[in-house]
N, C-alpha and C positions, 0 to 999 in steps of 0.2 A: 504493500500500500504506500502511495506517495506521501511524503511528509511535506506539508505546505510551509514555505519559508515566511518569515515576517515580511509585511508589505514594505516595498521600497521602490524608488523610481526605476532603477535598472538592476536586473539580476546579474550577479557575477558568476564566474566559473565555479566557485565554491558552492553557491546555491544550486546550480544546475547539477553538480555532482551529488549534492545532498538529496535532491529530489529523485535522481535516477538511481541512487544507492550504489554509486561507484566512486572511484578516486578522482581527484582533479586531473591527475596524469592521464587517466583514461579518457576524460572529456577532451583534453587537449589533443590526444591522439586521434580521436574521432573527427575533430575539427581540421587538424593540420595533416594527419597521415591516416585517413580512414582505411587504407589498404592493410594497415598493421593490426586492425581490430577484427574480431569475429563478426560475422553478419548479425548475430543476435544482439551483441553488445552495441554495435553501430546503430542498428535500428532503434533500440531502446533509448539511447542517448539522443538520437536525432529527433525522435518523437517529443522528448521533453524540451529540446531546443526550439522546435517548431511551436509547441503549445505555449511556451512562455516568451516566445519572440526574443530569444537571447541573441545579442549582438556582441561579438568579441571586441574587447577594448583595443582599438587600433594603436593608441599611444604605447601601451605595454608591448604589443606585438612589434612595434618599430624599435623598441629598445634592444630586442633580441634578434633583430633582422638587419640585413645589410641595406635594404631599401624599403620604402614605404608605399610604393606604387603611386607616388606623387611626382608630377612633372611641373616645374615652375616656368612661368613666362614673365620676363622683365619688360614692362611696357613704359616707354618714355613719354607718351602723351595719350593718356586714356580718354581724353576728350575728343580725339580724332576718330571719326566714324570708321576709318580704315581699320584701326586697331580693335574697335568694337566688333566688326565683322570677323576679324582674325581670331579674336578670343572665342566667339561663338563657334567657329569652325573647329578650333582646337578642342573646345569643350565637348563638342559632339563626338569627335574622334576618341577623346579620352573616356567619355562615358561608355561608348560602344565597346571599347577595349578594356574596360574596368580599371581605368586609371583616374586619379584625381588631379585637376588642374589648379595650381596655386598661382594666383594673379598678383604680381608685385608691381605696384605703381611707383616707378623710380623717379619720374619727373626729370630725367636726364641729370640726376644728381649722383656723383660718385660715392658720396657718403651713404646715401640711401641704398645704392647698389651693394656697397660693402656690408651693410646691416642685413639686407635681404639674402646675400650670399651666405652669411653665417647662419641665418634661419634655415636656408635650404639644406645646408650640411647637417645641421642639428636634426632636421626632420628626415634625413636620409633620403632626399629626393633622388629619383631615378636619373634625372638630367635637368638641364636648364636651357631654355630658349631665350636668346637675347634679341631684342628688336633694336632698331637704329638708335644711336645715342653716343655718349662719350666713349672714346676708344682709349684703352689703357691696358695695363698688364695685370689687372685685378684677378682675371680668370685663368692666368697661366698656372700650369701644374696642378689644376684641380682634377681629381681622379675620376669624377663622374662625367658622363658625356655632356658636351656643350655644343650647341649649334646657334649660329647667328642669322637673323633675317636682315639683310642689307647693311649690317654693321661692318665697317672695315676694321679688321684686327691686325694691328701692326706686327704682332708676333707670328701670325699665320699658324697658330696652334688650334684654331677653332674652325670647324666646317662652316660653310657659308651657303645660304639659299637666297637668291635674288630674283626679281623680275627682270625682264629684258628692257632696261631703261634707256639704252643709248640708241639702238637701231630703230626702235619704234618711232622715234622722233622724225625719222625720214618720212613716214606716212603722214604725220601731222603737218609737217612743213610742206610736203608735196600737195596735200589736200588744200591748204590755204593758198598755195601758189597757183593751183589750177583754178581757184576761185578769183584769181586776179589780184590777190593781196601782195603788195610789195613793202609796205610799212608794217612789219610784224614785230611785236614786242614780246618780252619774256619777263615774268614776275616770279620771284623766289626769295626766300630769306637769305641773309648774308651768311648765316651759320652754315658751315660746309658739311651738310649731310651727304652721305655717299650717293643716295638716290638722286638728290637734287643736282649734284655736280655732274652725274652721268647724263641726266636729262638736258642740262644746260650745255654740256659739250656736244650732245647730239643736235641741239638747236643751232649752235654756232656752225658746226661742221656742215650740216645739210643746207643751211642758208647759203654758205659759200659754194657748196657743190652745185647749187642752182643759180649761181651768179646773182644772188639777191644781196642787197646791202646789209651789213651789220651796223646798225645805228646805235652808238653808245647811249644816246638819250632814251632809247626804247628798252633798255635793260634796267629793270628796277630790282635791285638786290638790297634788302633792308630788313632789320630785325632778326629774330631767331625762331619765330614760330610760323608754321604753315597753317595759318588761320584766316578767318573771314576778314579781320581788321586789316591784314596785309593787303588783301585785294582792294579794299576801300581806299586805303592810302595811295595805292598805286594808281588807281583811276584818277584820283584828285591830282596827283602829280602829272599824269599824261595830259590832263585838261589844261594844265598851266603852260604846256609847250606851245610854240608857235603853230606847229602842225602835229596833231595827235596821231597815233597809229590807227590803222583800220582793223587790226586783229591783234589779239593777245593770246599767248600760250602761258598757262599757269602751271606751276610746279605740282599742284594738286587740286582736287575739286573744291576744297574749302576756300582756297584763294579765289577760284573762279566764282564761287558763290558770293564772295565779298564784292567782286567786280560787278556782277549782275545786279545785286541788291542796290549798290550805290548808283549804278546807271539808271535803275528804275526811279530812284528818288530824284535824280536830276533830269528825268524825262529824256534820257538818251536811249535810242532804240537798240535793242538787242534782238536780232542780229543786223537790223537795218543800217545802223551807223557804226556799230562795233561788233566784230565777231569774237567769240570767246571759246577757248579750248581749255579743258581741265586734264586731270590725270588721276585715275583710281577707279572711276565708275561706281560711286557709292551714294549718289545724291538723287537718284531718279524719284524717290519718294518726297523730296523736299523742294523741287523746282517746278514751276508752272509749265516748263517745256523741257524735253530731254536735252541734256548737256552733251555737246560734242566733247569726247574725252577718250582716254585710254583705259581699258579694263585690265586690272591685275587679276589673275586667276587665284583668288584668295583660297578657295577649297584645295587647290593643288599645292599652293604654298604651305598651308597648314599640314597637309599630308606629308610633304617632303620633310618638314621640320620634325614631325612626330616620328617618322621613319628613321631620321638621322639620330634621334635619341635612343630608340629601341634597338637599332642596328647600326651603330656608329661605324664609319669606314676606318680601315686600318690607318690611313693617313687623311689629314684634313682635305675635304673635297669642296668644290664649288659647283653647286647645282643652279642652273638658270632656267626659270620658268617663263614661257612665252607670254607676251601681252597681246591684246587685240584692240585695234582702233575702232571706236564707236562713233558713227556719223549721226549726231543728234540734230537738234534744231537751232543751235545757238551760233551757227556760222552761215553766212550768205555771201553771194558774189560781191566783190568790192565795188563801191560806188565809183562812177566815172567823173564825179564832180572834182 
């Protein structure tokens, strides 16, 4: 006959053993190594576990385990919808594969990254995913797998996953060129993020390849954030010029959103007066018209990052995921005025 334990919030392994009439070691074997138990004992203990909804204490299990089935992701700008989409994809994969995703909002701060790294090691994380941010040697000689998304690692000890940020700009520049645009601007923060620099190099190189002028006044590099306010400030600056550009390419969709919102406030027609291109393809639910942009394959990026943690290569590898040009409604043929 079962002995009923005194009422408490969570039953522990001792209570389960008491109810089943076995030792705590037997309960532990049923949970962790059922093949070592007789079928009669296993069934009896499992029935008690199921009846009383026993959940093993994960903290205790981690102390005696080399890993916790937890994967950490370091996010440098959690307000950016790109990272929201990435977290959702990573979480879906982790949930499906029975892993836990630990989200570390580092705000591009090396001290926060150091503190989160200590937490990850204490929690015995399976691995760490780094997103773009400060580059340093903090993660050198860490024994657990580490993979970076777009982050340049000077030591080359970390595997890297990136989107194709350079050559895709050829399609963006060609598209605007075919629409008759010759005065094309570029907006990005001054802070040298690896993705931004590759997109900017592509912009410059493919303008030159098409014999289009690179006009210094049309390159707006200011601030450190890829956000809406940068797009607003950039448009105000372009309006102060004697002759403003007819098209702008933005380093991401949030900047493009800032340009479009400011243009609407100032009664500047998009795309009638100004054509706008973004990068990421994350704003279809926020704009009154589809944005012309570049789509990063976020599900594929998340999958490659997860696989690099679970099956790390013998040597650091660089995986490049293709992008796709999206022809929206925010670009039009250049005016002949």
